[in-house]
VOVOVO-517912 format. One record per residue (C-alpha): residue number from 0; chain; z, y, x. Coordinates in nm, 4 decimals. Layout:
// residues N
<fipa:NUM&roro:A&z:Z&y:Y&x:X>
...
// end
This chain:
// residues 316
<fipa:0&roro:A&z:6.8693&y:3.1106&x:12.3239>
<fipa:1&roro:A&z:7.0444&y:3.4041&x:12.1542>
<fipa:2&roro:A&z:6.8318&y:3.5600&x:11.8827>
<fipa:3&roro:A&z:6.7942&y:3.9192&x:11.7737>
<fipa:4&roro:A&z:7.0024&y:3.8327&x:11.4682>
<fipa:5&roro:A&z:7.2845&y:3.7199&x:11.6976>
<fipa:6&roro:A&z:7.2644&y:4.0502&x:11.8876>
<fipa:7&roro:A&z:7.2841&y:4.2379&x:11.5593>
<fipa:8&roro:A&z:7.6171&y:4.0653&x:11.4874>
<fipa:9&roro:A&z:7.7790&y:4.0800&x:11.8327>
<fipa:10&roro:A&z:7.6687&y:4.4253&x:11.9547>
<fipa:11&roro:A&z:7.8232&y:4.6176&x:11.6619>
<fipa:12&roro:A&z:8.1507&y:4.4342&x:11.7282>
<fipa:13&roro:A&z:8.1403&y:4.5414&x:12.0942>
<fipa:14&roro:A&z:8.0677&y:4.9001&x:11.9849>
<fipa:15&roro:A&z:8.3558&y:4.8825&x:11.7375>
<fipa:16&roro:A&z:8.5875&y:4.7671&x:12.0168>
<fipa:17&roro:A&z:8.4726&y:5.0512&x:12.2448>
<fipa:18&roro:A&z:8.5180&y:5.3042&x:11.9650>
<fipa:19&roro:A&z:8.8701&y:5.1767&x:11.8964>
<fipa:20&roro:A&z:8.9654&y:5.2166&x:12.2637>
<fipa:21&roro:A&z:8.8188&y:5.5685&x:12.2724>
<fipa:22&roro:A&z:9.0040&y:5.6608&x:11.9524>
<fipa:23&roro:A&z:9.3461&y:5.5556&x:12.0802>
<fipa:24&roro:A&z:9.2828&y:5.7022&x:12.4244>
<fipa:25&roro:A&z:9.2135&y:6.0407&x:12.2701>
<fipa:26&roro:A&z:9.5079&y:6.0119&x:12.0304>
<fipa:27&roro:A&z:9.7307&y:5.9573&x:12.3333>
<fipa:28&roro:A&z:9.5663&y:6.2471&x:12.5186>
<fipa:29&roro:A&z:9.4538&y:6.0382&x:12.8171>
<fipa:30&roro:A&z:9.1401&y:6.0719&x:13.0249>
<fipa:31&roro:A&z:8.9413&y:5.7575&x:13.1064>
<fipa:32&roro:A&z:9.0617&y:5.7834&x:13.4635>
<fipa:33&roro:A&z:9.4275&y:5.8112&x:13.3590>
<fipa:34&roro:A&z:9.3990&y:5.5113&x:13.1264>
<fipa:35&roro:A&z:9.2301&y:5.3026&x:13.3961>
<fipa:36&roro:A&z:9.5121&y:5.3916&x:13.6357>
<fipa:37&roro:A&z:9.7759&y:5.2834&x:13.3822>
<fipa:38&roro:A&z:9.5910&y:4.9562&x:13.3213>
<fipa:39&roro:A&z:9.5456&y:4.8837&x:13.6920>
<fipa:40&roro:A&z:9.1646&y:4.8993&x:13.6817>
<fipa:41&roro:A&z:8.9045&y:5.0830&x:13.8866>
<fipa:42&roro:A&z:8.8706&y:5.4426&x:13.7559>
<fipa:43&roro:A&z:8.5175&y:5.3806&x:13.6316>
<fipa:44&roro:A&z:8.5957&y:5.0618&x:13.4398>
<fipa:45&roro:A&z:8.7204&y:5.2235&x:13.1168>
<fipa:46&roro:A&z:8.4111&y:5.4464&x:13.1141>
<fipa:47&roro:A&z:8.1865&y:5.1421&x:13.1499>
<fipa:48&roro:A&z:8.3566&y:4.9608&x:12.8613>
<fipa:49&roro:A&z:8.3434&y:5.2632&x:12.6298>
<fipa:50&roro:A&z:7.9741&y:5.3210&x:12.7076>
<fipa:51&roro:A&z:7.8824&y:4.9549&x:12.6545>
<fipa:52&roro:A&z:7.7822&y:4.8879&x:13.0171>
<fipa:53&roro:A&z:8.0663&y:4.6331&x:13.0407>
<fipa:54&roro:A&z:8.1503&y:4.3952&x:12.7574>
<fipa:55&roro:A&z:8.5155&y:4.3780&x:12.6491>
<fipa:56&roro:A&z:8.7380&y:4.1052&x:12.7901>
<fipa:57&roro:A&z:9.0634&y:3.9526&x:12.6707>
<fipa:58&roro:A&z:9.2529&y:4.0944&x:12.9679>
<fipa:59&roro:A&z:9.1148&y:4.4428&x:12.9084>
<fipa:60&roro:A&z:9.2032&y:4.4249&x:12.5373>
<fipa:61&roro:A&z:9.5634&y:4.3225&x:12.6063>
<fipa:62&roro:A&z:9.6162&y:4.5871&x:12.8730>
<fipa:63&roro:A&z:9.4508&y:4.8644&x:12.6716>
<fipa:64&roro:A&z:9.6533&y:4.7846&x:12.3592>
<fipa:65&roro:A&z:9.9743&y:4.7909&x:12.5597>
<fipa:66&roro:A&z:9.8942&y:5.1022&x:12.7646>
<fipa:67&roro:A&z:9.7874&y:5.2970&x:12.4550>
<fipa:68&roro:A&z:10.0659&y:5.1615&x:12.2328>
<fipa:69&roro:A&z:9.8010&y:5.0883&x:11.9706>
<fipa:70&roro:A&z:10.0040&y:4.8508&x:11.7572>
<fipa:71&roro:A&z:9.7563&y:4.5604&x:11.8007>
<fipa:72&roro:A&z:9.4646&y:4.7652&x:11.6643>
<fipa:73&roro:A&z:9.2632&y:4.7213&x:11.9874>
<fipa:74&roro:A&z:9.3594&y:4.3547&x:12.0047>
<fipa:75&roro:A&z:9.2293&y:4.2997&x:11.6486>
<fipa:76&roro:A&z:8.8940&y:4.4526&x:11.7465>
<fipa:77&roro:A&z:8.8816&y:4.2117&x:12.0411>
<fipa:78&roro:A&z:8.9436&y:3.9089&x:11.8201>
<fipa:79&roro:A&z:8.6680&y:4.0251&x:11.5834>
<fipa:80&roro:A&z:8.4296&y:4.0654&x:11.8787>
<fipa:81&roro:A&z:8.5263&y:3.7305&x:12.0295>
<fipa:82&roro:A&z:8.4842&y:3.5589&x:11.6931>
<fipa:83&roro:A&z:8.1356&y:3.7034&x:11.6492>
<fipa:84&roro:A&z:8.0428&y:3.6068&x:12.0051>
<fipa:85&roro:A&z:8.1661&y:3.2518&x:11.9549>
<fipa:86&roro:A&z:7.9515&y:3.2158&x:11.6436>
<fipa:87&roro:A&z:7.6388&y:3.3267&x:11.8297>
<fipa:88&roro:A&z:7.4403&y:3.0943&x:12.0481>
<fipa:89&roro:A&z:7.4645&y:3.1108&x:12.4302>
<fipa:90&roro:A&z:7.2389&y:3.3651&x:12.5929>
<fipa:91&roro:A&z:6.9692&y:3.2008&x:12.8055>
<fipa:92&roro:A&z:6.7868&y:3.5009&x:12.9476>
<fipa:93&roro:A&z:6.8987&y:3.8285&x:13.1045>
<fipa:94&roro:A&z:7.0630&y:4.0766&x:12.8655>
<fipa:95&roro:A&z:6.8497&y:4.3463&x:12.7141>
<fipa:96&roro:A&z:6.9403&y:4.6864&x:12.8644>
<fipa:97&roro:A&z:7.1441&y:4.8938&x:12.6231>
<fipa:98&roro:A&z:6.9602&y:5.2000&x:12.4983>
<fipa:99&roro:A&z:7.1497&y:5.5270&x:12.5241>
<fipa:100&roro:A&z:7.2746&y:5.6243&x:12.1791>
<fipa:101&roro:A&z:7.2737&y:5.9990&x:12.2481>
<fipa:102&roro:A&z:6.9768&y:6.2130&x:12.3470>
<fipa:103&roro:A&z:7.2206&y:6.4118&x:12.5638>
<fipa:104&roro:A&z:7.4040&y:6.1094&x:12.7108>
<fipa:105&roro:A&z:7.3904&y:6.2471&x:13.0656>
<fipa:106&roro:A&z:7.6031&y:6.5410&x:12.9529>
<fipa:107&roro:A&z:7.3592&y:6.7896&x:13.1049>
<fipa:108&roro:A&z:7.1199&y:6.8541&x:12.8181>
<fipa:109&roro:A&z:7.3563&y:7.0536&x:12.5956>
<fipa:110&roro:A&z:7.5668&y:7.3529&x:12.6914>
<fipa:111&roro:A&z:7.8309&y:7.4614&x:12.4383>
<fipa:112&roro:A&z:7.8355&y:7.8408&x:12.4669>
<fipa:113&roro:A&z:8.0958&y:7.8877&x:12.1923>
<fipa:114&roro:A&z:8.3297&y:7.6289&x:12.0368>
<fipa:115&roro:A&z:8.5401&y:7.7627&x:11.7490>
<fipa:116&roro:A&z:8.7756&y:7.5548&x:11.5334>
<fipa:117&roro:A&z:8.9638&y:7.6794&x:11.2268>
<fipa:118&roro:A&z:9.2146&y:7.4455&x:11.0603>
<fipa:119&roro:A&z:9.3495&y:7.5658&x:10.7248>
<fipa:120&roro:A&z:9.6299&y:7.4053&x:10.5246>
<fipa:121&roro:A&z:9.7084&y:7.4845&x:10.1610>
<fipa:122&roro:A&z:10.0206&y:7.2711&x:10.1352>
<fipa:123&roro:A&z:9.8350&y:6.9569&x:10.0307>
<fipa:124&roro:A&z:9.5033&y:6.9401&x:10.2167>
<fipa:125&roro:A&z:9.3786&y:7.0301&x:10.5642>
<fipa:126&roro:A&z:9.0275&y:7.1745&x:10.5882>
<fipa:127&roro:A&z:8.8722&y:7.1885&x:10.9345>
<fipa:128&roro:A&z:8.5730&y:7.4133&x:11.0012>
<fipa:129&roro:A&z:8.3937&y:7.3795&x:11.3345>
<fipa:130&roro:A&z:8.1374&y:7.6318&x:11.4611>
<fipa:131&roro:A&z:7.9479&y:7.5679&x:11.7843>
<fipa:132&roro:A&z:7.6722&y:7.7574&x:11.9578>
<fipa:133&roro:A&z:7.4629&y:7.4983&x:12.1384>
<fipa:134&roro:A&z:7.2006&y:7.5589&x:12.4051>
<fipa:135&roro:A&z:6.9497&y:7.2907&x:12.5027>
<fipa:136&roro:A&z:6.9371&y:7.2960&x:12.8829>
<fipa:137&roro:A&z:6.7382&y:6.9731&x:12.9083>
<fipa:138&roro:A&z:6.3699&y:6.8908&x:12.8890>
<fipa:139&roro:A&z:6.3531&y:6.7127&x:12.5514>
<fipa:140&roro:A&z:6.4174&y:6.8325&x:12.1943>
<fipa:141&roro:A&z:6.7655&y:6.7613&x:12.0557>
<fipa:142&roro:A&z:6.7429&y:6.5965&x:11.7136>
<fipa:143&roro:A&z:7.1052&y:6.4956&x:11.6478>
<fipa:144&roro:A&z:7.4608&y:6.5815&x:11.7471>
<fipa:145&roro:A&z:7.7642&y:6.3501&x:11.7487>
<fipa:146&roro:A&z:8.0946&y:6.4531&x:11.5879>
<fipa:147&roro:A&z:8.4205&y:6.2682&x:11.5249>
<fipa:148&roro:A&z:8.7064&y:6.2849&x:11.2759>
<fipa:149&roro:A&z:9.0216&y:6.1086&x:11.4017>
<fipa:150&roro:A&z:9.3676&y:6.1133&x:11.2429>
<fipa:151&roro:A&z:9.7071&y:5.9615&x:11.3205>
<fipa:152&roro:A&z:9.9863&y:6.0278&x:11.0724>
<fipa:153&roro:A&z:10.2602&y:5.8733&x:11.2866>
<fipa:154&roro:A&z:10.1514&y:5.9100&x:11.6520>
<fipa:155&roro:A&z:10.4856&y:5.7856&x:11.7811>
<fipa:156&roro:A&z:10.4755&y:5.4693&x:11.5687>
<fipa:157&roro:A&z:10.1311&y:5.3047&x:11.5938>
<fipa:158&roro:A&z:10.2168&y:4.9955&x:11.3898>
<fipa:159&roro:A&z:10.3357&y:5.2132&x:11.1035>
<fipa:160&roro:A&z:10.0274&y:5.4328&x:11.1398>
<fipa:161&roro:A&z:9.7892&y:5.1358&x:11.1401>
<fipa:162&roro:A&z:9.9566&y:4.9856&x:10.8336>
<fipa:163&roro:A&z:9.9384&y:5.3225&x:10.6597>
<fipa:164&roro:A&z:9.5633&y:5.3576&x:10.7154>
<fipa:165&roro:A&z:9.4900&y:4.9995&x:10.6230>
<fipa:166&roro:A&z:9.6503&y:5.0729&x:10.2865>
<fipa:167&roro:A&z:9.5160&y:5.4296&x:10.2626>
<fipa:168&roro:A&z:9.1977&y:5.4490&x:10.4754>
<fipa:169&roro:A&z:8.9988&y:5.7663&x:10.5268>
<fipa:170&roro:A&z:8.7224&y:5.7695&x:10.2673>
<fipa:171&roro:A&z:8.3893&y:5.9471&x:10.2983>
<fipa:172&roro:A&z:8.4302&y:6.0958&x:9.9516>
<fipa:173&roro:A&z:8.7576&y:6.2705&x:10.0360>
<fipa:174&roro:A&z:8.6188&y:6.4198&x:10.3588>
<fipa:175&roro:A&z:8.3615&y:6.6256&x:10.1656>
<fipa:176&roro:A&z:8.1664&y:6.6625&x:10.4916>
<fipa:177&roro:A&z:7.9182&y:6.9508&x:10.5010>
<fipa:178&roro:A&z:7.7007&y:7.0690&x:10.7901>
<fipa:179&roro:A&z:7.4449&y:7.3437&x:10.8433>
<fipa:180&roro:A&z:7.2214&y:7.4942&x:11.1120>
<fipa:181&roro:A&z:7.0182&y:7.8154&x:11.0914>
<fipa:182&roro:A&z:7.0948&y:7.8389&x:10.7218>
<fipa:183&roro:A&z:6.9633&y:7.4864&x:10.6651>
<fipa:184&roro:A&z:7.1711&y:7.1977&x:10.5409>
<fipa:185&roro:A&z:7.1943&y:6.9152&x:10.7982>
<fipa:186&roro:A&z:7.1721&y:6.5522&x:10.6952>
<fipa:187&roro:A&z:7.4206&y:6.3134&x:10.8545>
<fipa:188&roro:A&z:7.4463&y:5.9426&x:10.9328>
<fipa:189&roro:A&z:7.7620&y:5.7392&x:10.9888>
<fipa:190&roro:A&z:7.7909&y:5.5847&x:11.3377>
<fipa:191&roro:A&z:8.1394&y:5.4327&x:11.3140>
<fipa:192&roro:A&z:8.3470&y:5.3909&x:10.9992>
<fipa:193&roro:A&z:8.7108&y:5.2945&x:11.0651>
<fipa:194&roro:A&z:9.0314&y:5.3282&x:10.8669>
<fipa:195&roro:A&z:9.1577&y:5.6214&x:11.0756>
<fipa:196&roro:A&z:8.8463&y:5.7735&x:11.2272>
<fipa:197&roro:A&z:8.4788&y:5.8338&x:11.1627>
<fipa:198&roro:A&z:8.1923&y:5.9093&x:11.3990>
<fipa:199&roro:A&z:7.8896&y:6.0854&x:11.2531>
<fipa:200&roro:A&z:7.5468&y:6.1928&x:11.3723>
<fipa:201&roro:A&z:7.4562&y:6.5389&x:11.2442>
<fipa:202&roro:A&z:7.0787&y:6.5449&x:11.2128>
<fipa:203&roro:A&z:6.8620&y:6.8487&x:11.2756>
<fipa:204&roro:A&z:6.6620&y:6.7839&x:10.9598>
<fipa:205&roro:A&z:6.6873&y:6.7636&x:10.5815>
<fipa:206&roro:A&z:6.4639&y:6.6771&x:10.2872>
<fipa:207&roro:A&z:6.2687&y:6.9994&x:10.3344>
<fipa:208&roro:A&z:6.1825&y:6.9522&x:10.7012>
<fipa:209&roro:A&z:6.2944&y:6.9269&x:11.0621>
<fipa:210&roro:A&z:6.4363&y:7.1908&x:11.2942>
<fipa:211&roro:A&z:6.4989&y:7.0347&x:11.6390>
<fipa:212&roro:A&z:6.6749&y:7.2296&x:11.9110>
<fipa:213&roro:A&z:6.4019&y:7.2705&x:12.1714>
<fipa:214&roro:A&z:6.4541&y:7.3162&x:12.5481>
<fipa:215&roro:A&z:6.5754&y:7.6670&x:12.6282>
<fipa:216&roro:A&z:6.6745&y:7.7413&x:12.2676>
<fipa:217&roro:A&z:7.0253&y:7.8093&x:12.1362>
<fipa:218&roro:A&z:7.1610&y:7.7889&x:11.7829>
<fipa:219&roro:A&z:7.4832&y:7.7812&x:11.5809>
<fipa:220&roro:A&z:7.5831&y:7.4699&x:11.3911>
<fipa:221&roro:A&z:7.8745&y:7.4555&x:11.1499>
<fipa:222&roro:A&z:8.0426&y:7.1601&x:10.9870>
<fipa:223&roro:A&z:8.3590&y:7.1129&x:10.7836>
<fipa:224&roro:A&z:8.5614&y:6.8325&x:10.6304>
<fipa:225&roro:A&z:8.8934&y:6.7820&x:10.4490>
<fipa:226&roro:A&z:9.1840&y:6.5408&x:10.4965>
<fipa:227&roro:A&z:9.4979&y:6.5166&x:10.2842>
<fipa:228&roro:A&z:9.8406&y:6.5930&x:10.4318>
<fipa:229&roro:A&z:9.9385&y:6.2281&x:10.3833>
<fipa:230&roro:A&z:9.6768&y:6.1276&x:10.6432>
<fipa:231&roro:A&z:9.6300&y:6.4159&x:10.8869>
<fipa:232&roro:A&z:9.9461&y:6.4212&x:11.0994>
<fipa:233&roro:A&z:10.0915&y:6.7321&x:11.2640>
<fipa:234&roro:A&z:9.8552&y:6.7652&x:11.5585>
<fipa:235&roro:A&z:9.5006&y:6.8789&x:11.6375>
<fipa:236&roro:A&z:9.3195&y:6.8018&x:11.9614>
<fipa:237&roro:A&z:9.0084&y:6.9440&x:12.1239>
<fipa:238&roro:A&z:8.8360&y:6.7274&x:12.3843>
<fipa:239&roro:A&z:8.5810&y:6.8895&x:12.6184>
<fipa:240&roro:A&z:8.3019&y:6.6305&x:12.6225>
<fipa:241&roro:A&z:8.0167&y:6.8686&x:12.7104>
<fipa:242&roro:A&z:8.0024&y:7.1705&x:12.9443>
<fipa:243&roro:A&z:8.1698&y:7.4511&x:12.7476>
<fipa:244&roro:A&z:8.1906&y:7.8240&x:12.8184>
<fipa:245&roro:A&z:8.4441&y:7.9317&x:12.5548>
<fipa:246&roro:A&z:8.6792&y:7.7302&x:12.3343>
<fipa:247&roro:A&z:8.8969&y:7.8771&x:12.0574>
<fipa:248&roro:A&z:9.1325&y:7.7283&x:11.7981>
<fipa:249&roro:A&z:9.2973&y:7.8916&x:11.4977>
<fipa:250&roro:A&z:9.5576&y:7.7294&x:11.2749>
<fipa:251&roro:A&z:9.6189&y:7.8872&x:10.9330>
<fipa:252&roro:A&z:9.9317&y:7.7754&x:10.7432>
<fipa:253&roro:A&z:10.1341&y:7.8984&x:10.4429>
<fipa:254&roro:A&z:10.4003&y:8.1337&x:10.5821>
<fipa:255&roro:A&z:10.6636&y:8.0025&x:10.3404>
<fipa:256&roro:A&z:10.6563&y:7.6672&x:10.5253>
<fipa:257&roro:A&z:10.7858&y:7.8528&x:10.8351>
<fipa:258&roro:A&z:10.5490&y:7.6757&x:11.0764>
<fipa:259&roro:A&z:10.5989&y:7.6660&x:11.4537>
<fipa:260&roro:A&z:10.3238&y:7.5617&x:11.6975>
<fipa:261&roro:A&z:10.3136&y:7.4501&x:12.0608>
<fipa:262&roro:A&z:10.0444&y:7.2951&x:12.2800>
<fipa:263&roro:A&z:9.9683&y:7.0781&x:12.5822>
<fipa:264&roro:A&z:9.6746&y:7.0297&x:12.8182>
<fipa:265&roro:A&z:9.5609&y:6.7045&x:12.9818>
<fipa:266&roro:A&z:9.2919&y:6.6771&x:13.2499>
<fipa:267&roro:A&z:9.1238&y:6.4047&x:13.4529>
<fipa:268&roro:A&z:9.3741&y:6.4547&x:13.7340>
<fipa:269&roro:A&z:9.6943&y:6.5672&x:13.5592>
<fipa:270&roro:A&z:9.9262&y:6.4414&x:13.2881>
<fipa:271&roro:A&z:10.0112&y:6.6471&x:12.9800>
<fipa:272&roro:A&z:10.1487&y:6.9917&x:13.0632>
<fipa:273&roro:A&z:10.2138&y:7.3051&x:12.8548>
<fipa:274&roro:A&z:9.9129&y:7.5226&x:12.7808>
<fipa:275&roro:A&z:9.8627&y:7.7786&x:13.0555>
<fipa:276&roro:A&z:9.8505&y:8.0641&x:12.8059>
<fipa:277&roro:A&z:10.0617&y:8.1210&x:12.4977>
<fipa:278&roro:A&z:9.9570&y:8.0476&x:12.1415>
<fipa:279&roro:A&z:9.9418&y:8.3828&x:11.9601>
<fipa:280&roro:A&z:10.1076&y:8.4125&x:11.6194>
<fipa:281&roro:A&z:10.0815&y:8.6698&x:11.3416>
<fipa:282&roro:A&z:10.1281&y:8.6897&x:10.9656>
<fipa:283&roro:A&z:9.8530&y:8.7951&x:10.7247>
<fipa:284&roro:A&z:9.9886&y:8.8290&x:10.3712>
<fipa:285&roro:A&z:10.1383&y:8.4948&x:10.2732>
<fipa:286&roro:A&z:9.9692&y:8.3128&x:10.5645>
<fipa:287&roro:A&z:10.0844&y:8.2544&x:10.9215>
<fipa:288&roro:A&z:9.8058&y:8.2230&x:11.1767>
<fipa:289&roro:A&z:9.8172&y:8.0815&x:11.5270>
<fipa:290&roro:A&z:9.5334&y:8.1430&x:11.7737>
<fipa:291&roro:A&z:9.4595&y:8.0111&x:12.1196>
<fipa:292&roro:A&z:9.1494&y:8.0306&x:12.3408>
<fipa:293&roro:A&z:9.0286&y:7.9566&x:12.6913>
<fipa:294&roro:A&z:8.7159&y:8.0225&x:12.8978>
<fipa:295&roro:A&z:8.5302&y:7.7622&x:13.1055>
<fipa:296&roro:A&z:8.7590&y:7.4673&x:13.0217>
<fipa:297&roro:A&z:8.7224&y:7.1734&x:13.2637>
<fipa:298&roro:A&z:8.5000&y:6.8878&x:13.1526>
<fipa:299&roro:A&z:8.7055&y:6.6016&x:13.0036>
<fipa:300&roro:A&z:9.0096&y:6.8246&x:12.9510>
<fipa:301&roro:A&z:9.2034&y:6.7827&x:12.6258>
<fipa:302&roro:A&z:9.3932&y:7.0582&x:12.4519>
<fipa:303&roro:A&z:9.6424&y:6.9463&x:12.1882>
<fipa:304&roro:A&z:9.8217&y:7.1736&x:11.9409>
<fipa:305&roro:A&z:10.1202&y:7.0359&x:11.7505>
<fipa:306&roro:A&z:10.3354&y:7.1854&x:11.4778>
<fipa:307&roro:A&z:10.6202&y:7.1362&x:11.2364>
<fipa:308&roro:A&z:10.7182&y:7.3072&x:10.9131>
<fipa:309&roro:A&z:11.0812&y:7.4144&x:10.9398>
<fipa:310&roro:A&z:11.1035&y:7.4984&x:10.5682>
<fipa:311&roro:A&z:10.9707&y:7.1581&x:10.4592>
<fipa:312&roro:A&z:11.1528&y:6.8718&x:10.6369>
<fipa:313&roro:A&z:10.9986&y:6.6143&x:10.4007>
<fipa:314&roro:A&z:10.6556&y:6.6822&x:10.5580>
<fipa:315&roro:A&z:10.7636&y:6.5912&x:10.9126>
// end
């Protein structure tokens, strides 16, 4: 009979595998449906694996690694999971149902009224500031909110990228993550800690008290973190995971780097295509700013902005 201790070893490995698949899928700008189609699976299968309803298999790991050009990163997560499973004892009884890990897992409890991202670069470090106005449209208080930081320095060369982050992983200390709500600092808890991405629960509480988002209420949250230019990569992607009314992105670069920016959109039913509206550009002093926005973006759409610095070829 498999014990609780065995579950505590195997389940985190399965979650780590699912998180790795989700990371590379988003890096490649694919929806779950598009990835399933490339892998030759039923459209819902990728969703079931990422949510934990289906356990990973060897066949899935091989196909996902190949389809996402992940440089064996997904395959390594599979071998870690399989090794942990082999060390655990066979399960005699029915599996324990997996508890949802988000209070808004159905996707209907939170409405994002405003989603604003500002990415600033000073020549050495990127600082991302995210502001979101959230409305609780469900029936239970919201006590936490999931965010992700994902980077890929060499998106066209996954093996090089993986080797780079194994040698120079993202560290919590360098992120300098801060978060606030209603003028109150928000505590946070790590959910996934990988070389190239982090998932974090922002908590609606701190040492002084709690401030849940109750049904019918709306509030602004803001969080920010930093990543060095040696780890960020020249792209920034916004994935619409919750119903969103307005999404806006601003990129702020030194003008002397002569930056140029372009963007693509990917949906559940379409491959990557140019953004439907242009990215606006203007100079402010010694800075060059690029702005883009859209209303009522489709759920599961992904908007990706990319750039290069024409005056600094060594940073490409």
